[in-house]
BAKOLFI-655874 format. One record per residue (C-alpha): residue number from 1; residue in one letter; z, x negated, y negated. Coordinates in steps of 0.001 Angstrom, whole numbers, plus 500000, padded with zeros to 6 digits. Each point is the difference from the previous one (the first is absolute). Layout:
% BAKOLFI-655874
SITE num residuo      Z      X      Y
SITE NUM       A      Z      X      Y
...
This chain:
% BAKOLFI-655874
SITE num residuo      Z      X      Y
SITE   1       M 242387 762424 535911
SITE   2       P 503497 498860 499018
SITE   3       T 501603 496934 501549
SITE   4       T 503540 500851 499256
SITE   5       P 501964 501823 502484
SITE   6       A 500943 503927 500158
SITE   7       T 503652 500271 499747
SITE   8       V 501136 502819 502196
SITE   9       R 503450 501448 500335
SITE  10       N 501997 502644 502203
SITE  11       L 499870 503393 498096
SITE  12       I 503591 501463 500716
SITE  13       G 501489 503054 497925
SITE  14       G 497249 499670 497638
SITE  15       E 500946 496050 499293
SITE  16       W 497276 497331 500740
SITE  17       T 502684 497802 501424
SITE  18       G 500145 496637 502591
SITE  19       D 499510 496452 499637
SITE  20       P 496077 499411 501047
SITE  21       A 499974 496771 501852
SITE  22       V 497707 500252 503130
SITE  23       E 495955 499157 499060
SITE  24       R 497262 501876 501258
SITE  25       R 496667 497691 499923
SITE  26       N 496695 501140 499986
SITE  27       P 499083 499522 503857
SITE  28       A 496004 499176 498517
SITE  29       R 501481 497542 497215
SITE  30       P 503462 498682 501410
SITE  31       E 500630 498224 496902
SITE  32       E 500216 502893 497891
SITE  33       V 503235 501489 500142
SITE  34       V 499339 504054 499529
SITE  35       A 503343 501555 499571
SITE  36       V 503988 499341 500580
SITE  37       A 502409 502187 500887
SITE  38       P 503261 500154 501509
SITE  39       S 501552 499703 503506
SITE  40       S 502574 502390 499798
SITE  41       A 502870 500638 502133
SITE  42       A 501301 502722 501438
SITE  43       A 502328 501221 497484
SITE  44       D 496809 500240 497689
SITE  45       A 498768 502643 502418
SITE  46       R 503332 501944 500362
SITE  47       A 500190 499936 496211
SITE  48       A 496393 501989 500104
SITE  49       V 501158 502313 502520
SITE  50       T 503127 500833 497640
SITE  51       A 497386 500420 497147
SITE  52       A 497833 502524 501684
SITE  53       R 502637 501751 501554
SITE  54       Q 501411 500844 496703
SITE  55       A 496854 500902 498609
SITE  56       Q 498339 501979 502939
SITE  57       P 501831 503230 498671
SITE  58       A 498687 500436 496678
SITE  59       W 496522 498649 501383
SITE  60       A 500201 503015 502852
SITE  61       A 500549 502112 497710
SITE  62       T 497088 499266 497737
SITE  63       P 497186 502616 500343
SITE  64       P 497494 498950 502558
SITE  65       P 496843 500233 497172
SITE  66       A 502267 497688 497804
SITE  67       R 500313 497246 502600
SITE  68       G 496369 500113 500958
SITE  69       A 499017 499740 496233
SITE  70       I 501782 496583 499679
SITE  71       L 498463 499509 503118
SITE  72       L 496514 500819 498039
SITE  73       D 500780 497805 497084
SITE  74       A 500893 497195 502319
SITE  75       A 496179 500080 500986
SITE  76       E 498457 500304 496586
SITE  77       L 502275 496720 499220
SITE  78       L 498498 498443 503128
SITE  79       R 496598 500661 499268
SITE  80       A 500213 498514 497066
SITE  81       R 501218 496695 501183
SITE  82       H 497560 499980 503307
SITE  83       E 498192 497253 499108
SITE  84       D 502778 497354 499684
SITE  85       V 502316 501348 502619
SITE  86       A 497343 499827 502432
SITE  87       R 499173 496204 498991
SITE  88       D 504063 499945 500626
SITE  89       L 499548 500851 503380
SITE  90       V 496933 497477 500796
SITE  91       R 502270 497544 498483
SITE  92       E 503228 500929 502101
SITE  93       E 498669 501707 503364
SITE  94       G 496417 498170 500185
SITE  95       K 497544 503248 500429
SITE  96       T 496321 500054 498576
SITE  97       L 500082 501189 496217
SITE  98       P 498280 503353 501371
SITE  99       E 502429 500013 502769
SITE 100       A 502698 499908 497297
SITE 101       R 498357 502197 497576
SITE 102       G 500106 502865 502407
SITE 103       E 503375 499657 501218
SITE 104       V 501554 500492 496501
SITE 105       R 497520 502786 499589
SITE 106       R 501553 501424 503546
SITE 107       A 503166 499415 498327
SITE 108       I 498768 501993 496751
SITE 109       D 498662 503026 502112
SITE 110       V 503171 499918 502236
SITE 111       L 501834 500748 496898
SITE 112       R 498019 502515 499214
SITE 113       F 499861 501720 502959
SITE 114       F 504185 500336 500436
SITE 115       G 499971 500485 496243
SITE 116       A 498167 503272 500164
SITE 117       L 502233 500851 503123
SITE 118       G 502451 500483 497661
SITE 119       W 498040 503631 498936
SITE 120       H 499867 501137 503730
SITE 121       A 502052 502599 501197
SITE 122       T 502589 498996 502899
SITE 123       G 501803 501966 502357
SITE 124       E 498756 503706 501696
SITE 125       V 500928 503343 499509
SITE 126       L 500402 501454 503451
SITE 127       P 500884 503484 501505
SITE 128       S 503060 500435 501798
SITE 129       G 501014 502492 502948
SITE 130       L 503189 501073 497881
SITE 131       P 499574 503014 497631
SITE 132       D 500246 499375 496094
SITE 133       T 499972 496753 501200
SITE 134       Q 497361 496958 498788
SITE 135       V 500122 496370 501133
SITE 136       L 498238 497249 497789
SITE 137       T 500078 496161 500635
SITE 138       R 500589 497349 497589
SITE 139       S 499136 496271 500453
SITE 140       E 503044 497517 499119
SITE 141       P 499909 496581 498863
SITE 142       V 501573 497651 502862
SITE 143       G 501655 498488 497357
SITE 144       T 499382 495492 499625
SITE 145       A 497415 498538 501926
SITE 146       A 499660 496263 500232
SITE 147       L 496166 498725 500386
SITE 148       I 499045 496244 501215
SITE 149       T 496336 499501 499699
SITE 150       P 497785 497321 501407
SITE 151       W 497742 497348 498087
SITE 152       N 497131 500834 500908
SITE 153       F 499201 503454 497539
SITE 154       P 502674 498597 497973
SITE 155       I 499247 502980 497307
SITE 156       A 498933 502843 501957
SITE 157       I 502423 500048 502508
SITE 158       P 503065 499830 497655
SITE 159       T 498112 503027 498443
SITE 160       W 499130 502199 502688
SITE 161       K 503529 499968 501337
SITE 162       A 502080 500291 496651
SITE 163       A 497267 502618 498692
SITE 164       P 501154 502769 502141
SITE 165       A 504002 498959 500146
SITE 166       L 499767 500571 496517
SITE 167       V 497756 503050 499173
SITE 168       T 502396 501758 502787
SITE 169       G 503494 499127 498209
SITE 170       N 501273 497069 501693
SITE 171       T 500795 496235 498459
SITE 172       V 498737 496781 501435
SITE 173       V 501268 496898 500701
SITE 174       L 496768 497409 500197
SITE 175       K 499960 496881 502043
SITE 176       P 496235 498260 499431
SITE 177       A 498935 497152 502030
SITE 178       E 501346 496862 498973
SITE 179       L 496265 498387 499860
SITE 180       T 498921 503192 497695
SITE 181       P 502725 500366 496790
SITE 182       L 497380 500113 497258
SITE 183       C 498012 503049 501061
SITE 184       A 503034 501910 501123
SITE 185       H 501737 499484 496510
SITE 186       H 496459 501493 498416
SITE 187       L 501075 503092 501986
SITE 188       A 503275 500250 498822
SITE 189       S 499007 499134 496777
SITE 190       V 497700 502769 498843
SITE 191       L 502361 502483 501919
SITE 192       V 502814 499066 497652
SITE 193       E 497225 500241 496818
SITE 194       A 498996 503438 501191
SITE 195       G 503651 501347 499441
SITE 196       L 501675 499267 504015
SITE 197       P 503726 500473 498786
SITE 198       A 502719 497175 500729
SITE 199       G 500457 499656 503766
SITE 200       V 497566 502025 501560
SITE 201       L 497808 497003 500950
SITE 202       N 501915 496202 500565
SITE 203       V 497963 497407 501546
SITE 204       V 501744 497221 501647
SITE 205       H 498557 496675 500663
SITE 206       G 500706 497915 503065
SITE 207       R 500117 498939 503410
SITE 208       G 499873 502738 502428
SITE 209       S 502998 498569 501988
SITE 210       V 502084 500462 496707
SITE 211       V 498619 502728 498371
SITE 212       G 498446 501959 502563
SITE 213       D 502975 499815 502359
SITE 214       A 502497 501027 497242
SITE 215       L 497971 503156 499095
SITE 216       A 499608 501272 503667
SITE 217       R 503841 499356 500684
SITE 218       D 500488 501730 496761
SITE 219       E 501608 503967 501004
SITE 220       R 498918 501130 496494
SITE 221       V 496636 499447 500721
SITE 222       A 498417 503244 501570
SITE 223       A 496493 499061 501483
SITE 224       L 498236 496584 499900
SITE 225       S 496407 499473 500056
SITE 226       F 498599 496352 501600
SITE 227       T 496495 498673 500459
SITE 228       G 499841 497245 501333
SITE 229       S 500363 497793 503684
SITE 230       T 500481 501646 503235
SITE 231       A 503772 498502 501217
SITE 232       V 501059 500281 496061
SITE 233       G 499281 503552 499965
SITE 234       Q 501791 500219 503587
SITE 235       G 503257 498392 498605
SITE 236       L 500035 502174 496930
SITE 237       H 499618 502958 502379
SITE 238       R 503084 499083 501781
SITE 239       V 501733 499439 497203
SITE 240       L 499470 503475 498189
SITE 241       S 499862 502258 503514
SITE 242       E 503726 498303 500293
SITE 243       R 501030 502121 496867
SITE 244       R 497401 502738 500396
SITE 245       A 497650 499426 496633
SITE 246       R 496842 500745 500210
SITE 247       V 497589 496954 500441
SITE 248       Q 495955 500028 499856
SITE 249       L 498462 496726 501183
SITE 250       E 496269 498689 500137
SITE 251       M 499984 497309 501942
SITE 252       G 497418 497718 501489
SITE 253       G 496843 500681 501958
SITE 254       K 497253 498384 501928
SITE 255       N 497136 502354 498941
SITE 256       A 496857 500516 502370
SITE 257       Y 496622 501258 499469
SITE 258       L 497833 501282 503287
SITE 259       V 496148 499056 499117
SITE 260       L 497789 501757 502424
SITE 261       D 496434 499626 501176
SITE 262       D 498920 502958 497956
SITE 263       A 501007 497864 496495
SITE 264       D 497447 498003 497932
SITE 265       P 501384 496532 500706
SITE 266       A 499544 498503 496358
SITE 267       A 501887 503626 498639
SITE 268       A 502617 499743 502382
SITE 269       A 500908 496089 498869
SITE 270       R 499885 501011 496062
SITE 271       V 502641 502364 501006
SITE 272       V 501608 497985 501842
SITE 273       A 500008 496799 497710
SITE 274       A 501358 502618 497210
SITE 275       G 503124 500914 501801
SITE 276       A 500968 496412 501569
SITE 277       F 499054 497619 496911
SITE 278       G 500614 502465 497018
SITE 279       A 503003 498944 497806
SITE 280       T 500405 496853 502582
SITE 281       G 500474 502104 502533
SITE 282       Q 503551 500277 498923
SITE 283       V 500055 503735 500212
SITE 284       C 502324 502043 502771
SITE 285       T 496595 502011 500712
SITE 286       A 498172 497328 500443
SITE 287       T 497498 499552 502847
SITE 288       S 501014 496985 502537
SITE 289       R 498472 501015 503523
SITE 290       V 496511 501110 500544
SITE 291       Y 498857 501259 503477
SITE 292       V 496435 500478 500349
SITE 293       T 497792 501462 502925
SITE 294       P 497112 497523 501720
SITE 295       G 497383 501291 498351
SITE 296       I 500217 498912 496723
SITE 297       R 502978 497470 499995
SITE 298       E 498350 496704 499919
SITE 299       E 498042 501669 496958
SITE 300       F 503130 501522 498466
SITE 301       T 501362 496505 500274
SITE 302       A 497482 497672 498240
SITE 303       A 499829 503069 497320
SITE 304       L 503426 499528 499252
SITE 305       V 500264 496484 500081
SITE 306       K 496897 500203 497213
SITE 307       E 502575 502450 498099
SITE 308       A 502958 497187 500504
SITE 309       D 498021 497047 498726
SITE 310       A 498829 502292 496928
SITE 311       H 503249 499765 498251
SITE 312       V 500593 497785 497640
SITE 313       P 504103 498896 499759
SITE 314       G 501148 498959 497059
SITE 315       D 502094 500964 496655
SITE 316       G 500180 503803 499705
SITE 317       L 499261 499883 496175
SITE 318       L 497047 497770 500696
SITE 319       P 496666 502690 499663
SITE 320       D 498371 498377 503321
SITE 321       T 503229 500534 502213
SITE 322       T 499476 502338 502424
SITE 323       M 503494 499335 501988
SITE 324       G 503151 498768 498587
SITE 325       P 502418 497390 501331
SITE 326       V 502962 500757 502475
SITE 327       V 502812 500776 497796
SITE 328       S 502593 497150 501391
SITE 329       K 499768 496738 502077
SITE 330       D 502419 501614 502427
SITE 331       Q 497401 502834 500688
SITE 332       L 497030 497473 500048
SITE 333       A 502171 498015 502933
SITE 334       V 500451 503229 501805
SITE 335       D 496230 500924 499875
SITE 336       T 498345 496607 501166
SITE 337       A 502884 499922 502434
SITE 338       A 498956 503319 501354
SITE 339       I 496291 498664 500102
SITE 340       A 500980 496651 501790
SITE 341       R 502014 502002 502304
SITE 342       A 496942 502167 500850
SITE 343       R 497895 497177 500771
SITE 344       E 502498 498834 502354
SITE 345       Q 499842 503265 501583
SITE 346       G 495949 499900 500581
SITE 347       A 498733 501394 497019
SITE 348       R 496974 498441 498075
SITE 349       V 500133 499648 496247
SITE 350       A 496844 501629 498831
SITE 351       A 500906 499912 496849
SITE 352       G 502454 498744 497301
SITE 353       G 502953 498502 501823
SITE 354       F 500731 497095 497075
SITE 355       A 501407 499903 496734
SITE 356       P 497628 498130 497439
SITE 357       R 502917 499279 497754
SITE 358       G 503262 501230 498726
SITE 359       L 500334 503538 500614
SITE 360       L 496661 500959 500809
SITE 361       L 499272 501147 503430
SITE 362       R 496215 500549 501274
SITE 363       P 499645 503890 501467
SITE 364       T 500382 498734 503446
SITE 365       V 498609 501922 503291
SITE 366       L 501359 499688 503153
SITE 367       A 497759 500261 502912
SITE 368       D 500107 500601 503801
SITE 369       V 504023 501343 499846
SITE 370       D 501391 500955 502725
SITE 371       H 502530 503529 499363
SITE 372       S 502829 497940 501233
SITE 373       S 499569 497114 498002
SITE 374       D 502386 499903 496768
SITE 375       A 496794 500111 497716
SITE 376       A 499456 503867 501304
SITE 377       R 503703 501394 499763
SITE 378       E 501779 498372 497384
SITE 379       E 499979 500591 496620
SITE 380       I 499174 497090 497714
SITE 381       F 499416 501388 496608
SITE 382       G 496917 497523 498708
SITE 383       P 496042 500309 500033
SITE 384       V 499800 499430 504049
SITE 385       V 498278 502525 502288
SITE 386       A 499469 499515 503334
SITE 387       V 497425 501570 502531
SITE 388       L 500717 501390 502727
SITE 389       A 497727 501377 503250
SITE 390       V 499868 503153 501460
SITE 391       D 498163 501866 502392
SITE 392       D 499393 503685 498701
SITE 393       Y 501352 502712 497547
SITE 394       E 502968 500907 502741
SITE 395       H 500505 495765 500603
SITE 396       G 500432 499706 496026
SITE 397       L 502556 502635 498988
SITE 398       A 502172 499217 502659
SITE 399       R 500060 496605 498333
SITE 400       V 500276 501038 496882
SITE 401       N 503130 502046 501002
SITE 402       D 501148 497279 501634
SITE 403       S 502661 498623 497282
SITE 404       A 503502 500270 498766
SITE 405       Y 498429 500878 496898
SITE 406       G 498538 503236 498678
SITE 407       L 498593 499505 496540
SITE 408       A 496161 500248 499277
SITE 409       A 497629 500165 502382
SITE 410       G 496434 500503 499465
SITE 411       I 496255 500702 502066
SITE 412       C 496735 499067 499177
SITE 413       T 497488 502914 501459
SITE 414       T 497106 502391 499144
SITE 415       S 501346 502389 502651
SITE 416       L 502091 502920 498359
SITE 417       S 501420 500877 503765
SITE 418       R 501729 496372 500171
SITE 419       A 501196 499755 496208
SITE 420       H 501750 502911 500971
SITE 421       D 501431 499413 503403
SITE 422       F 500995 496724 498421
SITE 423       A 501729 501521 497187
SITE 424       A 501889 502360 502588
SITE 425       R 500922 497178 502236
SITE 426       V 500727 496776 498035
SITE 427       Q 503637 499437 499502
SITE 428       A 499952 498820 496650
SITE 429       G 501255 501719 496430
SITE 430       V 497261 499405 498210
SITE 431       V 496159 500553 501543
SITE 432       K 496661 498620 498532
SITE 433       V 496392 501234 500993
SITE 434       N 497301 497453 499142
SITE 435       R 502479 499070 496870
SITE 436       P 502453 496775 499536
SITE 437       T 503603 499929 501380
SITE 438       A 500940 499120 496963
SITE 439       G 499493 502220 496508
SITE 440       L 502202 503447 499472
SITE 441       D 499772 502971 498144
SITE 442       L 503236 500371 498344
SITE 443       N 500284 503720 500359
SITE 444       V 500408 500409 503815
SITE 445       P 502602 498937 502043
SITE 446       F 500211 496513 501528
SITE 447       G 501953 498332 502489
SITE 448       G 500077 498878 503774
SITE 449       V 501319 500271 503701
SITE 450       K 501812 497912 502018
SITE 451       D 500915 497092 499035
SITE 452       S 498136 500391 496359
SITE 453       S 502601 502579 498947
SITE 454       T 502816 502071 500233
SITE 455       N 497156 502617 500410
SITE 456       T 502550 502875 498380
SITE 457       F 499165 499877 496098
SITE 458       R 496328 499433 498519
SITE 459       E 499698 497955 496835
SITE 460       Q 497506 501384 497448
SITE 461       G 498535 503285 499530
SITE 462       T 501914 503074 499512
SITE 463       A 501619 498949 503165
SITE 464       A 501513 497317 498531
SITE 465       A 502430 502071 498096
SITE 466       D 501885 501154 503351
SITE 467       F 501718 496613 500295
SITE 468       Y 501956 500254 496626
SITE 469       T 500727 503643 500401
SITE 470       W 502015 502256 502108
SITE 471       T 499454 503575 500521
SITE 472       K 502779 502433 498973
SITE 473       T 499794 504066 501425
SITE 474       V 501341 502478 497694
SITE 475       Y 500860 503680 500919
SITE 476       L 499735 502387 496711
SITE 477       G 501602 503684 500569
SITE 478       H 499629 502784 498022
SITE 479       Q 503214 501984 499316
């Protein structure tokens, strides 16, 4: 792999600008600088909004199939660079190479999905109660959208936000996470090379408190889509709501799994482990608490410990590695502090619980956890899962729902009636039955409830276009 750091710049009005000054180092090899990127000012964010606003009328007037064709061409360019981008993703964010390849594949498929949407009919033709009159609806772009994206899926999330915004005629200002500038650069590059007009997509690198805040407060931004922490999301919501702009938030989660006595303990452990430890547990839909009924609790916990112990943390580019490093020193400190606090509050560390070297953290299973403890209620965002006791199905369902969050939840059972009842009554935007909480199809709506989301507009699938459009109703009278 290259040892020379990649130079990443802002993209404003079709020009690559900004002085790269901030280093991003490989979390598996801290001596390796992967990329250098600008630390932009509020003025850069405002300049990007100006460029986007100027480009928006012509882009909105571009026929939707032509807009979609650019996304389709960008998908092919990204496909040709699949392996190189995946390896950069490993070096920048820390995933294993198979996970990184899957994420880049996801970005390619998202571009294809929304590129094809350019050929789909929009609006409706409806009857009117008036004589000699026809009613039709039009989907209009909201204007300029700001996108603030996290580091954990550094190319997939920017793509699934930008693609529906672009194909529906909006212009975009993207503020990627500081930790992952290179992946955002790869996305911007293929869109520019595919023929996206200047100013339609703009990218501004920098701190969220500077660039993100400037975008949120700019009255020319018609909509803002954010994925990140609940605290930051709620602050953005207050700012956007004051000026009645659209805001879409995908925030935290404390995703629960309920394992019933009729489940196979080993199979249930594999499902929970996949959701808890995949992508180093740094996934908003990761399983972080498991409620188990008495009949299989001991056997399930032993099987989960075995799954955790089987993982090989390491450099994601090495073939034997099954789990990559934690993304940063700060995140590792959060993870290890949460494990220490769990011990203090009476939990038993049944597996893992320590960092053998650098930013590598052993997959951790916390047993004998109390439902009122921090380990059961606060998001950790690492490869840490808590096992808790419940008496029966009803007790377990109540515990699953007793959370400030409501993003994803799952149940392991062989009972079809229990599965349907759980799906109907659980308070979560995504429900999995005998499948890991992490891992989503791109063609279906995604979002949460309670403190996990604004619970207004969904991401992904055709529903994603709703956030970036508004409906105009037209009456056509015949003279």
